[in-house]
C-alpha positions in Angstrom: 118.1 101.4 66.5 117.7 103.7 63.5 118.4 107.3 64.5 115.4 109.5 63.9 116.1 112.4 61.5 113.3 114.9 62.1 112.7 116.9 65.3 109.4 115.3 66.0 110.9 111.8 65.5 113.8 112.6 67.8 111.5 113.9 70.5 109.3 110.8 70.2 112.4 108.5 70.4 113.7 110.5 73.5 110.4 110.1 75.2 110.3 106.4 74.5 113.9 106.0 75.8 113.1 108.0 79.0 110.0 105.8 79.7 112.0 102.6 79.2 115.0 103.8 81.3 112.6 104.9 84.1 110.7 101.7 84.0 113.9 99.6 84.1 115.3 101.6 87.0 112.1 101.2 89.0 111.8 97.5 88.2 115.4 96.8 89.3 115.0 98.9 92.4 111.5 97.8 93.6 111.0 94.5 91.7 109.1 94.0 88.5 105.8 92.9 90.1 105.9 95.7 92.7 105.8 98.5 90.0 102.8 99.4 87.9 102.4 101.4 84.7 101.0 104.3 86.7 104.2 104.5 88.8 106.3 104.4 85.7 104.3 107.1 84.0 104.5 109.4 87.1 108.2 108.9 87.5 108.8 109.6 83.8 106.5 112.6 84.0 104.2 111.4 81.2 100.6 110.2 81.0 99.7 106.5 81.2 98.4 106.8 77.7 101.8 108.0 76.6 103.4 104.9 78.1 101.0 102.8 76.1 101.5 104.8 72.9 105.1 103.7 73.1 104.8 100.2 74.6 102.0 97.6 74.1 102.4 96.1 77.6 104.3 96.3 80.9 106.5 93.4 79.7 107.5 95.4 76.6 109.1 98.1 78.8 111.8 95.5 79.8 112.4 94.4 76.3 112.6 97.9 74.9 115.2 97.0 72.2 113.1 94.0 70.9 112.5 95.6 67.5 116.1 96.5 67.1 117.2 92.9 68.0 114.8 91.5 65.3 115.9 94.0 62.7 119.6 93.2 63.3 119.0 89.6 62.7 117.1 90.3 59.5 119.8 92.7 58.3 122.5 90.1 59.0 120.8 88.2 56.1 119.6 90.9 53.8 122.6 93.3 54.1 125.4 90.9 53.8 127.7 91.2 50.7 126.9 89.3 47.6 128.4 85.8 47.9 129.0 86.2 51.6 127.9 83.0 53.2 124.7 83.1 55.3 125.6 81.1 58.4 128.9 83.0 59.2 127.0 86.3 58.8 124.4 85.1 61.3 127.1 83.8 63.7 128.8 87.2 63.6 125.6 89.0 64.5 124.7 86.5 67.3 128.3 87.1 68.7 127.6 90.8 68.8 124.2 90.4 70.4 125.5 88.0 73.0 128.4 90.3 73.9 125.9 93.1 74.4 123.5 91.1 76.6 126.2 89.4 78.8 127.9 92.6 80.0 128.0 93.2 83.7 125.2 95.8 83.5 122.9 93.3 81.8 123.1 90.7 84.6 120.5 92.3 86.9 118.1 92.6 84.0 118.4 88.9 83.1 118.0 87.8 86.8 114.8 89.9 86.9 113.5 88.2 83.7 114.3 84.7 84.9 112.5 85.4 88.2 109.3 86.6 86.5 107.0 84.1 84.8 105.3 87.0 82.9 108.7 88.2 81.5 109.8 84.7 80.6 106.6 84.1 78.7 106.9 87.4 76.9 110.5 86.6 76.0 109.4 83.2 74.6 106.8 84.9 72.4 109.5 87.3 71.2 111.8 84.5 70.3 109.1 82.8 68.2 108.4 86.1 66.4 112.1 86.7 65.8 112.5 83.2 64.4 109.6 83.8 62.1 111.1 87.1 60.8 114.5 85.5 60.4 113.1 82.5 58.6 111.2 84.8 56.2 114.4 86.8 55.5 116.4 83.6 54.8 113.7 82.2 52.6 113.4 85.4 50.6 117.2 85.6 50.3 117.2 82.0 48.9 114.1 82.6 46.8 112.2 79.9 48.7 108.6 80.0 50.1 108.6 81.5 53.6 107.2 78.4 55.3 110.1 76.2 54.1 111.0 73.9 56.9 114.8 74.3 56.4 114.6 78.1 56.7 112.3 77.9 59.7 114.6 75.3 61.4 117.8 77.2 60.9 116.1 80.4 62.1 115.0 78.7 65.3 118.5 77.2 65.8 120.0 80.8 65.5 117.5 82.3 68.0 118.1 79.4 70.4 121.9 79.9 69.9 121.5 83.4 71.3 119.5 82.2 74.3 121.7 79.3 75.1 124.9 81.3 74.7 123.6 84.1 76.8 123.1 81.6 79.7 126.4 79.8 79.3 129.4 80.2 81.5 131.5 81.1 78.5 129.1 82.8 76.0 131.5 83.4 73.2 132.7 79.8 73.2 129.1 78.6 73.3 128.2 80.7 70.2 131.0 79.0 68.3 130.1 75.5 69.5 126.4 76.0 68.7 127.2 77.5 65.2 129.4 74.5 64.4 126.2 72.4 64.8 124.1 74.9 62.8 126.7 74.9 60.0 126.6 71.1 59.9 122.8 71.1 59.7 122.8 73.8 57.0 125.4 71.8 55.0 123.1 68.7 55.1 120.0 70.8 54.3 121.6 72.9 51.5 124.5 70.7 50.2 125.1 73.0 47.1 125.1 76.3 49.1 127.9 78.0 50.9 127.7 77.9 54.7 
């Protein structure tokens, strides 16, 4: 997440983080469905309207770093060095994201997500949005139209790699295995490009 520079931005970011941390603590303690927005607001000592000025929905409280995740994937494409191959840059970023999301402290959160139909549905909509953003970044990088099937397909594969690896017994090995397949697909789709 970008570090806010001004005092007002820092205060806003701190409030957002406090709300998210409070919500997650309450959800993990009492269960996602048992805690409402009013309880989160009261515990965080903010108004309900303040919660909604930072988060569009109750589900968004759980996926507080959603925007950061999406930006990291896009930056893996846009910020890589000239002539650095695309697929290895994405593989490296997925490895970092999977390591972050498979730590011991993340396990209770993922169990809560898996147990909640609302959270699973929200996560699926996030994945589709992330894939669209990533496809656009890839297409822009390659100077192709954003709706190009190849870019959209590779972006979906990358997002699915994250999800599948996160759920695997050996996440790091799963990322590598999945990216071998992505590299093969990319080589077929873009035979004159670096992987």
